[in-house]
N, C-alpha and C positions, 0 to 999 in steps of 0.2 A: 504492501498500499503506498502510496505516496506519500511524504512526511508531510505531518502537520502539526503546529503547535498550536498550544492552547490559545498563545496570543494573536495567533492566525483566526484562530475561529472565532475570538472575540472582536476581529478588527471585521471580517467577513458580513457579521452576524448584523454589527454597525453599519458598515455600508450597504449590505442588502435588505436592512430595515429603513435605510434613508433613500433605497431608490424604490423599494415597495410602496414608500408613503408619498412621495412624488408622484409615482405611477397612477395612484387613486383621488390625486388632491381634488382634480375638478372633476369624477364623474358624479352623475346625477343619478336617480333612480333607473330612467330607463338605458342608460350605459352599465348600469351595475345587473340588469337584466338580462343584458345580451351575453351570450354565449363564451365560455372562456375556452380554451384549448384542452381541458378535461370532459371525456363525452360524460351527456348528463348533467356536467354541473355550468351554472350561470357564472358571470363574476362575482355575485353575491355568494353564491357558495364558495369561494375559494377565499373571499377577505373574509369572511365566516371562519372558516375552517383555519386561516391563520391568524386571525386573532383570539381563537379559542386555543389554537396552539401557545400562546403566550400565558394564557390564564395557567393551561398545563403544566407547561416547565414552568410557572412560579408555583406550583406544587412540587416540584421537585428539588427546586431552591427552596423553600421551607422548611421541607424534610431535610434537608443537608446543613441548614442553621439551625433548625432546633432538636435534632433526632426523632422530631415526629412524623410516622411512618403514612405519608401522604399521596397516594398515586396521582398520577395525570388523570384518570377519567375514572369515574365510578365503574362505568361497563362501557362496551362497544357501543352499547344502544344510547345509552344518555350522551356519548359523543356525538353520536349520529343527530340523535334529536337535537343536540344545541346547536349543530352546524346548522339546520332546518329553522329553528328557533331564528337564528340569526338573519337567515333569508328574509322575516317579514318584517325587520326593522326598517324603519324611513332609512335613506341615503346618510343623513348625518348621523342619525345613529348607530349605525353599522361603520361606518368611517371613526368616529370617535370612538367607538370600543375598539377598533385596528389601533387608533393611535395610544389609548390609555393605557392598551394592555403592554401593547411595545415599551412604553416610559415604564410601566411597573415592573417590567420584566428587567429592564435593563438598570433599574436602580435597586432591584432586589440582588441581582448578581455582584454590582458595584460593592453591596453591604458585606457580603461574603470573607470571611478570612479565609488567608491560605490553608488552615488546617481544615476548614467548612467544606471549604473544595474538593476534598480529597474525602469526605463523607460518600458512602456506598447508597444510590438512590436507584430504584428500577423503573424502566421505562414501559412505554404501553405495550412493547411486545415481550416484555417479561425477561428483558436482560438487566443483569445486575452492573451498574457500572459507577465509577465516582463522578460526583457531581461536575468536574472538568468537562464530562462530554456534553453536556446540555447546552452549550454554544455552538458548536459545531451542529448538534440536532436542531438550533432555531435558525444557524444559517442555510442548513437545508432548505428548510421550509420557507423563508423570504427568499432567496435568490431563486428557488425552481419555479416557485409559484407565484412570483412576478411575471416570469415568464408568459406562464398557464393565464396570467391576464390579458392577454393579447392586446394591449395596449399601445406596443410598438417596442418592448425591450424583449431583446432575445439571449440565446447565450453566449454569443460574444461579447455581450455589453457586461458579462461578469467578471469578476477577478482571474485571470490566468491561473493562476497558484488554486484559486476556490476549486475551478473547474478539474485541474490534475487531482485533486484529493476526489473529486466526486466523483470521476472516472475510475480511479483505484478502488476505491470504496465501494461501488455498483459494481465494475467486473470482478470483485471478488465476492461479492453477493450472491453475484447470479454465473459465478463458476466457469468465466468466459477465460481460455487461456490467450486467445491470441483476439484483435480487436480489427476492424477495416479500416483500411487508408482513408484519411481523412482529415478535415481542419479539428482542432480541438475542439471548439464550441461545437462544431457537429455532432462529432463519437459522442460527446457527453449528453446530447439533445436524443441521439440514438437509445443510448444506454438507457436514458430516464425516459422511453417509451413516447418522447415526444416527438412533431415534426421538423424533419430535419431532409438534406439536402444528399445525403450519401446512396448512392447507387448500389445494388445488387447485396445491401445487406438486411438481413433477415428480420421480419418484423416482431418486436418485443411489446409487451405489455406495461401499461403504465408503472413506475415505480415512485413510491413517495405518495 
């Protein structure tokens, strides 16, 4: 897997959040109701998902800070229902949730001590990881899903070192031993199951 540090992940998280908030800043109800790049999801679904993810990761940060076991989500059903509820909010309410959730998560992470960052937490997939993994988890969400919004941001607009880390991780999880030739952003898009320009690359399902 490509080398990535904790500081890298914190930087990608901040840069990706900034890019995401800029991408949605002027979206109204009609624009949010338009389709995203994810099958069956509107832009509002994507925004709601990313907003809920900030709250969920905030639970893990709370866990790391206090030692109180706080799962990301109560259940998969609750997670899905929360996303659907978000799509029923007004544009102002939905984008406000996205902004305030991102700010709260950043503030909570900034308050963790070096020792607290090392505390183990459990992801929604059941993996036990140190809290230092949460910025990487958040950077993937904001960076990949800002492309899914289909507002003009593409994988090529994301940091190169982030794309290298993303390609390494998805390749490992998909157990791929070789990758198609092509520009890094297009390979990353293909691996993530998003639209790409690679020719003769087998179809992959959505990741993340």
